[in-house]
C-alpha positions as CSV (number, residue, x, y, z in Angstrom):
1,M,57.5,74.5,87.9
2,V,54.4,76.5,86.8
3,N,56.2,77.8,83.7
4,F,57.3,74.2,82.9
5,F,53.7,73.0,82.9
6,K,52.7,76.0,80.8
7,G,55.3,75.1,78.2
8,I,54.0,71.6,78.0
9,I,50.5,72.8,77.5
10,V,51.6,75.2,74.7
11,V,53.5,72.4,72.9
12,F,50.6,70.0,73.2
13,C,48.1,72.5,71.9
14,G,50.4,73.5,69.0
15,F,50.7,69.8,68.0
16,F,47.0,69.3,68.2
17,L,46.4,72.4,66.0
18,L,48.9,71.2,63.4
19,S,47.3,67.8,63.2
20,F,43.8,69.3,62.8
21,L,45.0,71.5,59.9
22,G,46.6,68.4,58.3
23,I,43.3,66.5,58.4
24,L,41.5,69.5,56.8
25,H,44.1,69.6,54.0
26,A,43.8,65.9,53.4
27,Q,40.1,66.2,53.0
28,A,40.5,69.1,50.6
29,A,43.0,67.0,48.6
30,S,40.6,64.0,48.4
31,N,37.8,66.2,47.0
32,S,40.0,67.7,44.2
33,D,39.8,66.2,40.6
34,S,43.5,65.5,40.3
35,I,47.0,65.8,41.7
36,D,49.6,67.2,39.4
37,I,52.5,64.7,39.6
38,G,53.4,64.8,36.0
39,V,50.6,62.3,34.9
40,T,46.9,63.0,35.4
41,V,45.4,60.1,37.3
42,D,41.8,60.0,38.5
43,N,41.6,59.0,42.2
44,S,38.3,57.2,41.5
45,M,40.5,54.3,40.1
46,H,40.6,53.2,43.7
47,N,36.8,52.7,43.5
48,I,34.8,49.9,41.6
49,P,35.5,50.3,37.8
50,G,32.7,51.0,35.3
51,T,31.0,48.1,33.6
52,P,32.9,46.9,30.4
53,A,31.3,46.1,27.0
54,I,32.0,43.4,24.4
55,I,32.2,45.3,21.1
56,D,32.9,42.6,18.6
57,V,34.0,39.0,18.0
58,Y,36.1,38.1,14.9
59,N,38.9,35.9,13.5
60,I,36.6,32.9,14.2
61,T,37.9,29.4,13.5
62,T,36.9,26.0,14.7
63,D,38.6,26.5,18.1
64,Y,39.6,30.2,18.3
65,M,38.3,33.7,18.1
66,D,39.3,37.3,19.2
67,V,37.0,39.2,21.5
68,L,37.2,43.1,21.5
69,I,36.2,44.8,24.7
70,E,35.8,48.4,25.8
71,V,36.4,49.6,29.4
72,E,35.9,52.9,31.2
73,D,37.7,55.8,29.4
74,L,39.9,56.7,32.4
75,Y,41.6,53.2,32.2
76,A,43.0,54.0,28.7
77,G,46.7,53.3,28.8
78,V,46.6,51.8,32.3
79,D,47.5,48.2,33.2
80,I,44.3,46.2,34.0
81,D,43.5,42.6,34.9
82,V,40.7,41.1,32.7
83,V,38.6,38.0,33.4
84,L,36.7,36.4,30.5
85,I,34.1,33.6,31.1
86,A,33.1,31.4,28.1
87,T,30.0,29.4,28.7
88,R,28.8,26.6,26.4
89,V,25.1,27.2,25.5
90,D,24.3,23.5,24.9
91,N,25.4,22.2,28.3
92,G,26.3,25.2,30.5
93,D,29.9,24.3,31.0
94,S,32.1,27.4,31.7
95,T,35.8,28.2,31.1
96,I,37.5,31.1,32.9
97,L,40.4,32.9,31.2
98,T,42.5,35.8,32.7
99,Y,44.5,38.4,30.8
100,D,46.9,41.3,31.6
101,R,46.1,44.1,29.2
102,V,46.7,47.8,28.6
103,P,43.7,49.3,26.8
104,N,44.5,51.6,23.8
105,G,43.5,55.3,23.6
106,N,39.9,54.3,22.9
107,A,39.9,52.3,26.1
108,Q,39.6,49.1,24.0
109,T,41.6,45.9,24.1
110,E,41.6,42.5,22.3
111,L,41.3,39.1,24.1
112,D,42.4,36.0,22.2
113,V,40.2,33.0,23.2
114,S,41.5,29.5,22.2
115,G,40.8,25.9,23.2
116,L,37.1,26.1,22.1
117,L,35.1,23.2,20.6
118,P,34.1,23.4,16.9
119,G,30.5,24.0,15.9
120,T,29.5,25.2,19.4
121,Y,27.7,28.3,20.6
122,Y,29.3,30.2,23.5
123,D,28.2,33.1,25.7
124,F,31.0,35.5,26.6
125,V,31.1,37.9,29.6
126,V,34.1,40.0,30.9
127,R,35.0,42.0,34.0
128,Y,38.2,43.9,34.9
129,S,40.1,45.5,37.7
130,L,43.0,47.9,38.1
131,D,46.2,45.9,37.9
132,G,46.8,44.3,41.3
133,M,43.8,46.0,43.0
134,N,41.5,42.9,42.8
135,V,38.5,45.2,42.8
136,F,36.5,44.1,39.7
137,S,33.8,45.7,37.7
138,E,30.3,44.2,37.1
139,N,30.1,41.6,34.4
140,S,29.7,42.9,30.8
141,N,26.8,42.2,28.6
142,A,26.6,38.6,27.3
143,Y,27.8,38.2,23.8
144,R,26.8,34.9,22.0
145,E,29.0,33.6,19.1
146,K,29.6,30.1,17.6
147,T,32.8,28.5,16.5
148,A,33.2,27.3,12.9
149,I,32.8,23.7,11.7
150,E,35.3,22.1,9.4
151,P,33.5,21.1,6.2
152,P,33.2,17.3,5.9
153,V,34.8,15.3,3.1
154,I,33.1,12.6,1.1
155,D,36.0,10.1,1.0
156,D,34.4,7.3,-1.0
157,I,31.1,5.9,-2.3
158,S,30.7,2.2,-1.5
159,S,28.1,-0.6,-1.6
160,V,26.6,0.8,-4.8
161,D,23.5,-1.2,-5.8
162,A,20.6,-0.6,-8.2
163,D,18.7,1.6,-5.7
164,S,21.0,2.3,-2.8
165,L,24.6,3.1,-1.9
166,T,26.7,4.3,1.1
167,L,28.6,7.6,1.4
168,D,31.8,7.3,3.5
169,V,32.2,10.7,5.0
170,V,35.2,12.1,7.1
171,I,34.3,14.7,9.7
172,D,36.2,16.6,12.4
173,P,37.6,14.0,14.9
174,R,36.7,16.3,17.8
175,F,33.0,15.4,17.2
176,T,33.7,11.7,17.9
177,G,31.1,10.4,20.3
178,D,28.7,13.4,19.7
179,S,25.3,13.2,18.2
180,M,25.4,15.1,14.8
181,D,22.7,16.2,12.3
182,Y,23.6,15.5,8.7
183,I,22.0,16.9,5.5
184,V,22.8,15.1,2.2
185,E,22.0,16.9,-1.0
186,V,21.2,14.3,-3.7
187,T,21.1,15.4,-7.4
188,N,19.9,13.3,-10.3
189,E,22.4,14.4,-12.9
190,D,20.3,12.8,-15.7
191,N,17.3,15.1,-15.2
192,G,18.5,17.8,-12.8
193,D,16.1,16.9,-9.9
194,D,17.5,17.3,-6.5
195,Y,16.4,16.7,-2.9
196,T,17.9,16.5,0.6
197,V,18.1,13.6,3.1
198,Q,18.3,14.5,6.8
199,L,19.5,12.1,9.6
200,T,21.1,12.1,13.0
201,K,24.0,9.8,13.9
202,T,26.3,9.3,16.8
203,T,29.8,8.4,15.6
204,S,32.5,6.4,17.2
205,S,35.2,7.8,15.0
206,N,35.8,10.5,12.5
207,S,34.5,8.3,9.7
208,V,30.7,8.2,9.1
209,S,28.8,5.9,6.8
210,I,25.5,7.4,5.5
211,D,23.1,5.0,3.6
212,I,21.1,6.5,0.7
213,D,18.1,4.6,-0.5
214,N,15.3,4.9,-3.0
215,L,17.6,5.7,-6.0
216,D,16.8,5.0,-9.6
217,P,18.8,2.2,-11.3
218,G,21.4,3.1,-13.9
219,T,21.3,6.8,-13.0
220,Q,24.1,9.3,-12.5
221,Y,23.9,11.0,-9.1
222,S,26.1,13.6,-7.3
223,F,26.2,14.1,-3.5
224,R,27.2,16.8,-1.1
225,V,27.1,16.7,2.7
226,R,27.0,19.2,5.6
227,Y,26.7,18.6,9.3
228,G,26.4,20.2,12.7
229,R,25.7,19.4,16.3
230,A,22.3,17.7,16.8
231,N,19.3,20.1,17.3
232,T,21.3,23.3,16.9
233,N,20.3,24.1,13.3
234,Y,23.9,25.2,12.8
235,Y,25.8,23.5,10.0
236,S,29.1,23.4,8.3
237,D,29.7,24.5,4.7
238,W,29.0,21.9,2.0
239,S,31.5,19.1,1.5
240,N,33.2,18.3,-1.8
241,S,30.9,16.8,-4.4
242,R,31.2,13.1,-5.4
243,N,29.5,11.5,-8.4
244,T,28.6,7.9,-9.2
245,E,26.1,5.9,-11.2
246,T,23.8,3.3,-9.6
247,H,23.9,-0.2,-10.9
248,I,21.2,-1.8,-12.9
249,K,19.4,-5.1,-12.1
250,T,20.7,-8.3,-13.7
251,P,18.4,-9.4,-16.5
252,V,16.6,-12.8,-16.5
253,I,15.8,-14.7,-19.7
254,D,12.3,-15.9,-18.9
255,E,11.6,-18.1,-21.9
256,T,12.2,-18.7,-25.6
257,N,9.3,-18.6,-28.1
258,N,8.6,-19.0,-31.8
259,V,11.4,-21.4,-32.3
260,T,12.1,-22.1,-36.0
261,T,14.9,-23.8,-37.9
262,N,17.1,-20.7,-37.9
263,S,15.6,-18.2,-35.3
264,M,13.8,-17.9,-32.0
265,D,12.4,-15.1,-29.8
266,L,13.8,-14.3,-26.3
267,L,11.6,-12.9,-23.6
268,V,13.9,-11.1,-21.1
269,E,12.9,-9.6,-17.8
270,I,14.7,-6.2,-17.4
271,D,13.4,-3.9,-14.7
272,E,9.8,-2.6,-14.2
273,D,11.2,0.7,-13.0
274,L,12.6,1.2,-16.6
275,S,9.2,0.6,-18.3
276,G,8.8,2.9,-21.3
277,E,12.6,3.6,-21.6
278,D,15.0,2.5,-24.4
279,V,17.8,0.1,-23.5
280,D,20.8,-1.2,-25.4
281,I,21.0,-5.0,-25.3
282,I,23.9,-7.4,-26.1
283,V,23.0,-11.1,-26.6
284,R,25.9,-13.6,-26.4
285,V,25.1,-16.7,-28.5
286,T,27.1,-19.9,-28.1
287,N,26.8,-22.9,-30.5
288,Q,26.9,-25.8,-28.1
289,S,28.2,-28.2,-30.8
290,T,31.1,-26.1,-32.1
291,G,31.8,-23.8,-29.2
292,E,31.5,-20.8,-31.5
293,T,30.4,-17.6,-29.7
294,F,29.1,-14.3,-31.2
295,D,27.3,-11.2,-29.9
296,V,24.1,-9.6,-31.3
297,D,23.2,-6.0,-30.5
298,F,19.6,-4.8,-30.0
299,S,18.0,-1.5,-29.0
300,E,14.5,-2.1,-27.5
301,N,11.8,-0.3,-25.5
302,V,11.0,-1.8,-22.1
303,D,7.3,-2.9,-21.8
304,S,5.1,-1.9,-18.9
305,D,5.8,-5.2,-17.1
306,G,9.6,-4.6,-17.3
307,T,10.3,-7.1,-20.1
308,V,11.6,-6.9,-23.7
309,T,11.1,-9.4,-26.5
310,F,13.4,-9.7,-29.5
311,T,14.3,-12.2,-32.3
312,V,17.7,-13.8,-32.7
313,D,18.1,-15.1,-36.2
314,G,20.9,-16.5,-38.4
315,L,21.0,-19.7,-36.4
316,S,21.7,-23.2,-37.7
317,A,18.9,-25.8,-38.0
318,G,18.8,-28.6,-35.4
319,T,21.4,-27.0,-33.2
320,E,21.4,-26.3,-29.5
321,Y,22.4,-22.7,-28.5
322,E,23.1,-21.1,-25.2
323,F,22.1,-17.4,-24.7
324,K,23.2,-14.8,-22.2
325,V,22.0,-11.2,-22.1
326,K,23.2,-7.9,-20.6
327,Y,21.8,-4.4,-21.1
328,M,22.4,-0.7,-20.5
329,R,20.1,2.3,-20.3
330,D,20.1,4.3,-23.5
331,G,22.8,6.9,-23.1
332,G,24.1,5.3,-19.9
333,S,27.6,4.1,-19.2
334,V,27.0,1.1,-16.9
335,W,26.2,-2.4,-18.2
336,S,24.4,-4.9,-16.1
337,D,25.9,-8.2,-15.2
338,W,25.2,-11.1,-17.6
339,S,22.0,-12.9,-17.2
340,Q,21.7,-16.6,-16.4
341,P,22.4,-18.8,-19.4
342,K,19.4,-20.2,-21.3
343,S,19.7,-23.1,-23.7
344,E,17.4,-23.9,-26.6
345,R,17.6,-26.0,-29.8
346,T,16.4,-24.8,-33.1
347,D,14.0,-27.0,-35.1
348,Y,15.2,-29.8,-37.3
349,I,14.7,-29.5,-41.1
350,D,11.7,-31.6,-42.3
351,N,12.6,-34.8,-44.1
352,N,11.0,-33.6,-47.3
353,E,13.3,-30.6,-47.5
354,T,17.0,-30.3,-48.5
355,Q,19.7,-29.1,-46.1
356,V,22.0,-26.3,-47.4
357,V,25.2,-25.1,-45.8
358,I,25.8,-21.4,-46.2
359,C,28.0,-18.6,-44.9
360,H,25.9,-15.9,-43.2
361,N,27.5,-13.0,-41.3
362,D,30.8,-14.8,-41.3
363,R,29.2,-17.9,-39.6
364,T,28.6,-21.3,-41.2
365,I,25.0,-22.4,-40.7
366,T,22.7,-25.1,-42.0
367,I,19.3,-24.0,-43.4
368,S,16.5,-25.5,-45.5
369,S,16.5,-25.1,-49.3
370,T,13.3,-23.1,-49.1
371,E,15.1,-20.4,-47.0
372,L,18.1,-20.2,-49.3
373,Q,17.0,-17.4,-51.5
374,D,16.1,-15.1,-48.6
375,Y,19.7,-15.5,-47.2
376,L,21.3,-15.0,-50.6
377,D,19.4,-11.7,-50.9
378,E,21.0,-10.7,-47.6
379,G,24.5,-11.3,-48.9
380,A,25.0,-14.9,-47.8
381,Y,26.7,-17.5,-50.1
382,E,26.5,-21.2,-50.3
383,G,29.3,-23.2,-48.7
384,E,31.3,-22.9,-45.5
385,C,32.8,-19.5,-44.6
386,Q,36.4,-19.1,-45.8
387,Q,39.1,-16.7,-44.7
388,G,39.8,-14.2,-47.5
389,G,36.5,-15.1,-49.3
390,G,35.6,-18.0,-51.6
391,T,33.3,-21.0,-51.1
392,T,33.6,-24.7,-50.7
393,P,31.0,-27.2,-52.1
394,P,28.3,-27.8,-49.5
395,E,28.2,-31.2,-48.0
396,T,25.6,-33.6,-49.4
397,P,22.5,-33.1,-47.4
398,T,21.6,-36.0,-45.1
399,D,18.6,-36.7,-43.1
400,P,18.9,-36.5,-39.4
401,V,19.5,-39.8,-37.6
402,D,19.1,-40.8,-34.1
403,T,22.3,-41.5,-32.2
404,V,23.2,-43.2,-28.9
405,S,26.6,-42.5,-27.5
406,G,27.7,-41.1,-30.9
407,D,27.1,-44.3,-32.9
408,T,24.7,-44.3,-35.8
409,I,21.9,-46.8,-35.5
410,D,20.3,-48.2,-38.6
411,V,16.7,-49.2,-38.0
412,V,16.7,-52.7,-39.5
413,K,13.7,-55.0,-39.2
414,E,15.5,-58.1,-38.3
415,D,12.7,-60.2,-36.8
416,E,9.0,-60.1,-36.0
417,E,9.6,-58.5,-32.6
418,E,11.3,-55.5,-34.3
419,D,8.4,-55.3,-36.8
420,F,5.9,-55.2,-34.0
421,K,7.9,-52.4,-32.3
422,E,7.9,-50.4,-35.5
423,E,4.2,-50.8,-35.9
424,I,3.6,-49.6,-32.4
425,R,6.0,-46.6,-32.8
426,E,4.1,-45.5,-36.0
427,V,0.8,-45.5,-34.0
428,I,2.0,-44.0,-30.7
429,A,5.1,-42.0,-31.5
430,P,5.6,-41.4,-35.2
431,E,8.7,-39.3,-36.3
432,E,6.7,-36.1,-36.6
433,T,5.6,-36.2,-33.0
434,K,9.0,-36.8,-31.5
435,N,9.5,-33.1,-30.7
436,I,6.1,-33.0,-29.0
437,Y,7.0,-35.9,-26.7
438,Q,10.4,-34.3,-25.9
439,T,8.9,-31.0,-25.2
440,A,6.3,-32.6,-22.9
441,G,9.0,-34.4,-21.1
442,V,11.1,-31.3,-20.5
443,I,8.0,-29.3,-19.3
444,G,7.1,-32.1,-16.9
445,A,10.6,-32.3,-15.5
446,T,10.7,-28.6,-15.1
447,A,7.4,-28.5,-13.4
448,G,8.5,-31.3,-11.0
449,S,11.7,-29.4,-10.2
450,I,9.8,-26.2,-9.6
451,A,7.4,-28.0,-7.3
452,A,10.3,-29.7,-5.4
453,L,12.2,-26.4,-5.0
454,A,9.0,-24.5,-4.0
455,G,8.2,-27.1,-1.3
456,S,11.8,-26.7,0.1
457,A,11.7,-22.9,0.2
458,V,10.7,-20.7,3.0
459,P,6.9,-20.3,2.4
460,L,6.1,-17.3,4.6
461,F,7.0,-14.2,2.8
462,T,4.4,-14.3,-0.1
463,A,1.6,-14.3,2.5
464,M,2.9,-11.5,4.6
465,P,1.5,-8.0,4.0
466,G,3.4,-5.6,1.8
467,A,6.7,-6.1,0.0
468,F,9.9,-6.8,1.9
469,S,12.9,-4.5,1.4
470,S,16.2,-6.2,2.0
471,S,16.6,-4.7,5.5
472,I,13.1,-5.7,6.7
473,F,13.6,-9.1,5.2
474,L,16.8,-9.6,7.2
475,K,15.1,-8.3,10.3
476,F,12.4,-10.9,10.1
477,I,14.9,-13.6,9.2
478,E,16.6,-12.8,12.5
479,L,13.3,-12.7,14.3
480,F,12.3,-16.1,12.8
481,G,15.5,-17.6,14.2
482,I,17.2,-18.0,10.8
483,I,20.3,-15.9,11.6
484,G,21.8,-16.2,15.0
485,R,20.3,-15.4,18.4
486,R,18.4,-12.2,19.0
487,K,20.5,-9.9,21.2
488,E,19.1,-9.3,24.6
489,E,20.7,-5.8,24.8
490,R,19.9,-3.2,22.3
491,N,20.7,0.5,22.1
492,W,17.4,1.5,20.5
493,G,13.7,1.2,20.7
494,V,11.5,-0.1,17.9
495,V,8.3,1.2,16.4
496,F,6.2,-1.8,15.2
497,D,2.8,-2.8,14.0
498,S,0.9,-4.3,17.0
499,V,-0.8,-7.0,14.8
500,T,1.9,-8.1,12.3
501,R,4.9,-7.2,14.5
502,M,6.5,-5.7,11.4
503,P,8.8,-2.6,12.0
504,I,7.4,0.8,10.9
505,P,9.9,3.1,9.2
506,A,9.8,6.9,8.9
507,A,7.6,7.4,12.0
508,K,8.2,10.8,13.7
509,I,8.9,10.5,17.5
510,V,8.9,13.7,19.6
511,L,10.6,13.8,23.1
512,S,9.0,16.4,25.4
513,D,9.2,17.2,29.1
514,V,6.2,16.7,31.4
515,F,5.0,20.3,30.6
516,G,4.8,19.6,26.9
517,K,8.0,21.4,25.8
518,E,9.6,19.7,22.9
519,M,13.1,18.6,23.7
520,A,14.1,16.5,20.6
521,T,12.7,14.9,17.5
522,T,13.8,11.9,15.5
523,Y,12.4,9.5,12.9
524,S,12.5,5.7,13.0
525,D,14.8,4.1,10.4
526,K,14.0,1.5,7.8
527,D,14.0,-1.2,10.6
528,G,11.8,0.9,12.8
529,R,14.6,1.7,15.2
530,F,15.0,5.0,17.1
531,G,16.5,6.4,20.3
532,F,17.1,9.5,22.4
533,L,20.1,10.4,24.6
534,A,18.5,12.2,27.5
535,S,19.7,13.9,30.6
536,P,18.1,12.9,34.0
537,G,14.5,14.0,34.2
538,K,10.9,13.0,33.3
539,Y,9.8,12.8,29.7
540,K,6.9,11.9,27.5
541,L,6.9,10.6,23.9
542,S,4.6,11.5,21.1
543,I,4.5,9.6,17.8
544,F,3.1,10.5,14.4
545,K,2.7,8.3,11.3
546,K,0.2,8.6,8.5
547,D,-2.5,6.0,8.7
548,Y,-1.3,4.8,12.2
549,E,-2.2,5.5,15.8
550,M,-0.3,4.6,19.0
551,V,-1.6,1.6,21.0
552,T,-1.8,2.5,24.7
553,D,-3.6,-0.5,26.2
554,I,-0.6,-2.9,26.3
555,D,2.5,-2.8,28.4
556,A,4.5,-5.7,26.9
557,D,4.7,-7.6,23.7
558,D,5.9,-11.3,23.3
559,L,8.2,-10.3,20.5
560,Y,9.6,-6.9,21.5
561,G,9.2,-6.8,25.3
562,N,8.2,-3.7,27.2
563,V,6.0,-1.3,25.3
564,Y,5.4,2.4,25.9
565,N,1.8,3.2,26.7
566,G,1.8,7.0,26.8
567,G,3.0,7.5,30.4
568,V,6.0,9.4,31.8
569,V,9.5,8.0,31.3
570,E,11.8,8.9,34.2
571,M,15.6,9.0,33.7
572,S,17.7,8.9,36.9
573,E,21.0,9.3,35.0
574,E,22.1,10.3,31.4
575,H,21.2,7.4,29.2
576,I,19.6,6.4,25.9
577,I,15.8,6.2,26.2
578,L,15.0,2.6,25.2
579,V,11.3,2.0,24.7
580,N,9.3,0.2,22.1
581,I,6.2,1.7,20.6
582,A,3.2,-0.3,19.3
583,M,1.0,1.2,16.6
584,K,-2.3,0.2,15.0
585,S,-2.9,0.6,11.3
586,L,-5.9,2.7,10.4
587,A,-5.6,2.0,6.6
588,I,-5.6,-1.8,6.7
589,N,-8.0,-4.1,8.6
590,W,-5.7,-7.1,9.3
591,E,-8.7,-9.3,10.1
592,E,-10.1,-8.7,6.6
593,Y,-6.7,-9.1,5.1
594,A,-6.2,-12.5,6.8
595,Q,-9.6,-13.6,5.7
596,K,-8.8,-12.6,2.1
597,K,-5.5,-14.5,2.2
598,V,-7.2,-17.6,3.6
599,K,-9.9,-17.4,0.9
600,Q,-7.2,-17.0,-1.8
601,Y,-5.2,-19.9,-0.4
602,R,-8.2,-22.2,-0.5
603,S,-9.7,-20.9,-3.7
604,S,-10.3,-23.1,-6.8
605,F,-7.5,-21.3,-8.6
606,S,-5.0,-22.1,-5.9
607,M,-6.1,-25.7,-5.9
608,F,-5.7,-25.7,-9.7
609,K,-2.1,-24.3,-9.4
610,K,-1.3,-26.8,-6.7
611,Y,-2.3,-29.8,-8.9
612,F,-1.3,-28.2,-12.2
613,F,2.4,-29.0,-11.7
614,L,1.7,-32.5,-10.5
615,T,-0.3,-33.1,-13.7
616,L,2.4,-31.8,-15.9
617,Y,5.0,-33.9,-14.0
618,I,3.0,-37.2,-14.6
619,L,2.2,-36.4,-18.2
620,G,5.9,-35.5,-18.8
621,F,7.1,-38.7,-17.2
622,V,4.8,-40.8,-19.3
623,S,5.9,-38.9,-22.5
624,T,9.6,-39.3,-21.6
625,C,9.2,-43.1,-21.1
626,I,7.5,-43.4,-24.5
627,I,10.0,-41.3,-26.4
628,T,13.0,-43.0,-24.7
629,W,11.7,-46.4,-25.6
630,F,11.2,-45.6,-29.2
631,Y,14.0,-43.1,-29.7
632,P,16.8,-44.1,-27.2
633,N,19.2,-41.1,-27.6
634,T,21.3,-39.2,-25.1
635,F,18.9,-36.3,-24.6
636,N,16.0,-38.6,-23.8
637,F,18.0,-40.6,-21.3
638,V,19.1,-37.4,-19.6
639,V,15.5,-36.2,-19.2
640,L,14.4,-39.6,-17.9
641,G,17.3,-39.5,-15.4
642,I,15.9,-36.2,-14.1
643,Y,12.6,-37.8,-13.5
644,I,14.2,-40.6,-11.5
645,I,16.2,-38.1,-9.4
646,L,13.0,-36.1,-8.7
647,F,11.1,-39.2,-7.7
648,I,13.8,-40.3,-5.3
649,Y,14.0,-36.9,-3.8
650,Q,10.2,-36.6,-3.3
651,V,9.9,-40.1,-1.7
652,F,13.1,-40.2,0.5
653,F,14.4,-36.7,1.1
654,K,11.7,-34.0,0.8
655,K,10.3,-32.8,4.1
656,K,7.9,-30.1,5.0
657,K,9.9,-26.9,5.9
658,Y,7.3,-25.2,8.1
659,G,4.7,-25.6,10.8
660,S,1.2,-24.2,11.1
661,I,-1.4,-23.2,13.6
662,E,-5.0,-23.9,12.9
663,T,-8.3,-24.1,14.7
664,D,-9.9,-27.5,15.2
665,E,-12.1,-26.5,12.2
666,G,-9.1,-26.3,10.0
667,K,-9.0,-22.4,9.8
668,P,-5.5,-20.9,10.0
669,I,-4.6,-18.5,12.8
670,P,-2.6,-15.5,11.4
671,F,0.0,-13.3,13.3
672,A,0.3,-15.7,16.3
673,V,3.6,-15.8,18.2
674,V,5.3,-19.2,18.5
675,S,8.2,-19.5,20.9
676,L,10.6,-22.2,22.1
677,H,11.7,-22.2,25.8
678,D,14.4,-24.2,27.7
679,E,12.7,-27.2,29.2
680,N,14.4,-26.5,32.6
681,S,14.9,-22.8,33.0
682,N,11.9,-21.7,30.8
683,E,14.2,-19.2,29.1
684,K,13.0,-18.1,25.7
685,K,15.4,-19.4,23.0
686,R,13.6,-18.8,19.6
687,F,10.4,-17.3,18.3
688,A,8.5,-16.6,15.1
689,V,5.3,-15.0,13.9
690,T,2.8,-16.9,11.7
691,D,1.9,-15.4,8.4
692,A,-1.6,-14.5,7.1
693,I,-2.4,-18.2,6.5
694,G,-1.1,-19.5,9.8
695,R,2.3,-20.8,8.7
696,Y,5.6,-20.2,10.6
697,Y,9.3,-21.0,9.9
698,L,11.5,-21.6,12.9
699,L,15.1,-22.8,13.2
700,A,16.5,-24.1,16.5
701,D,19.4,-26.2,17.8
702,N,18.5,-29.9,18.2
703,G,17.1,-30.9,21.5
704,K,14.0,-30.8,23.7
705,Y,12.0,-27.6,24.3
706,K,8.8,-26.3,25.7
707,M,6.8,-24.9,22.9
708,K,4.3,-22.0,23.5
709,A,1.8,-20.6,21.0
710,K,-0.2,-17.4,21.7
711,G,-2.6,-15.6,19.4
712,Q,-6.3,-15.1,18.4
713,P,-8.2,-16.6,15.5
714,V,-9.8,-14.2,13.0
715,S,-13.1,-14.8,14.6
716,G,-12.8,-16.2,18.1
717,E,-11.2,-15.9,21.5
718,A,-7.5,-15.4,22.3
719,F,-5.7,-18.6,23.2
720,E,-2.4,-19.6,24.8
721,K,-1.2,-23.2,24.4
722,Q,2.0,-25.0,25.3
723,G,3.5,-28.5,24.9
724,D,6.8,-30.3,24.5
725,V,8.6,-30.6,21.2
726,K,11.8,-32.3,20.1
727,V,14.0,-30.8,17.3
728,H,15.9,-33.4,15.2
729,D,17.2,-31.5,12.2
730,G,17.3,-27.9,13.2
731,I,13.7,-27.1,12.0
732,V,10.5,-26.9,13.9
733,R,7.6,-28.1,11.7
734,K,5.0,-29.0,14.4
735,D,1.4,-28.4,13.5
736,I,-0.6,-26.9,16.3
737,I,-4.4,-27.4,16.6
738,V,-6.2,-24.9,18.9
């Protein structure tokens, strides 16, 4: 039994000794550099791998790039798991990609990254682990790179005008809905000058319309465009180049002067912007009696006031002609449209001169005998023009006769009454004064027409400060209630003059956080509009415009609504910042401006202009009555009919087209707000702003309204007044006395 226990003890001790020796051997093996099993493998692979590095990024496209990484040397030729994290710099969104790779002998491997957004900066980091071990290294260094932007394409140039046009640009559709910065290179091909236009637009499709203003008329331009994500200063390559030529203004024949028996001068308004330049002119002349039409070419230099004057000769005596004009800049390729037609009659040949029919420049015309030699010296010949040459005997000259409905009237003294009429005619309207009476009648009828039309037109705009561009004009038309209802919901704010309520273009607006860090910058457009798409947070706005300062003592405006006063704007969710900004002009004193306008409106010269047309109208009417009584021909009856029509219009149809606001002393109140409200709900329906001499123009649906007026006289206290008004014919013309 004792030996049995001894044996057990010996076996147990032997087993314990062998186990102890095995542990020592294992520890020795773990401390050795390698185990020779045919391939040398570092046992430290079972620990955390060394930090990788991003060596390079290449093969960059709009949505793809290759990333080259380098791992720890001992992982060369070994399967590893790689994780790549791509983070957008602009919004922090991250994408995680995984790869199974075997690094090359330099411990480097390439990762293909796809599905990226164009024109976007990304930060890339990588980490890796031995295949299947899930023990990853630390993240690599961050490597920043941007994807490419597909260059835009100028697809078309549309809405070409004398000083503006629209570029229709196609961009990458993946930018739809994003805010993009655009740079347009504008080159004047006529003189080589070039400049750039920068703007920011948010598009709803891959087609973008870019308006270009302030161009020269009749000028050849070329355009290129590049674009990129807003506020990144990273842009695509330039687009294709597109060329076009701006249109030129339609000329206006202002008047005819120096009318003779065979010539007259035309004064034509071209374009003041072309003053000092040469223009090619075509005058289309139509003989109203025969229907014959011919063109006359001129080359003239435009005067400083934008007009040209030239003489059209070779006309037939006592004949009415119609003239139309078009022009083109010297060396240009675009003709203007034809002007409005202008009619004028050449003078009749005096009774003591002989009429001669000649052929001049292949046209048969009638001249006086005293002018014959001059025309013969120029190659004309007596008689009517004949095909293939030759002449025909001229018709026997006859004195002009008065006609009524085409029938010749012989003045025969049949009785004493006719004799008395002839004696009166010789005293009041002898033959040689007939043209004077006719001219006076035409001038009076024209003056009456001008006065009637002027009284029917919208009177406000000439008394408003500054010139109206088409876009500002349409804006105020909308505000005055001429076009539709003003939309209650807008996706923009407006920068406006606090006195005149006119929009202020090209104002710089800076969006910053509450610590003063600039977040974004934009400029108001030609209608004063601007906006920012902001993330949740608190912001402040700063605005800069030459000769203006921001008004901070008002919170609301009757025309624009809420007004930003310099405080903090808090956004609880991502949205467009919609605030209006009021500014005060430092260059113009509107009180002095209004006083000046009122003084001009009530000046002696204005009174003279006011009654000048009335005087011409009355004198013309009297002259027409006299000349029609003594010389009852078609022309005189037509002029008399015009007077009758004007009289009926003035008495029965003409109505005042505007209202006014004045003090009880008769002084106009400028820049006051007039509004119409529903008589039950008090909801504002229409509104307008008075001009510098207190007038307003307001359209509204027929019905009853509450009318409110609010403003301040040039020298006086602010007022607010309301009352009831009934609209009958769609126009409010109520005069308000404060």
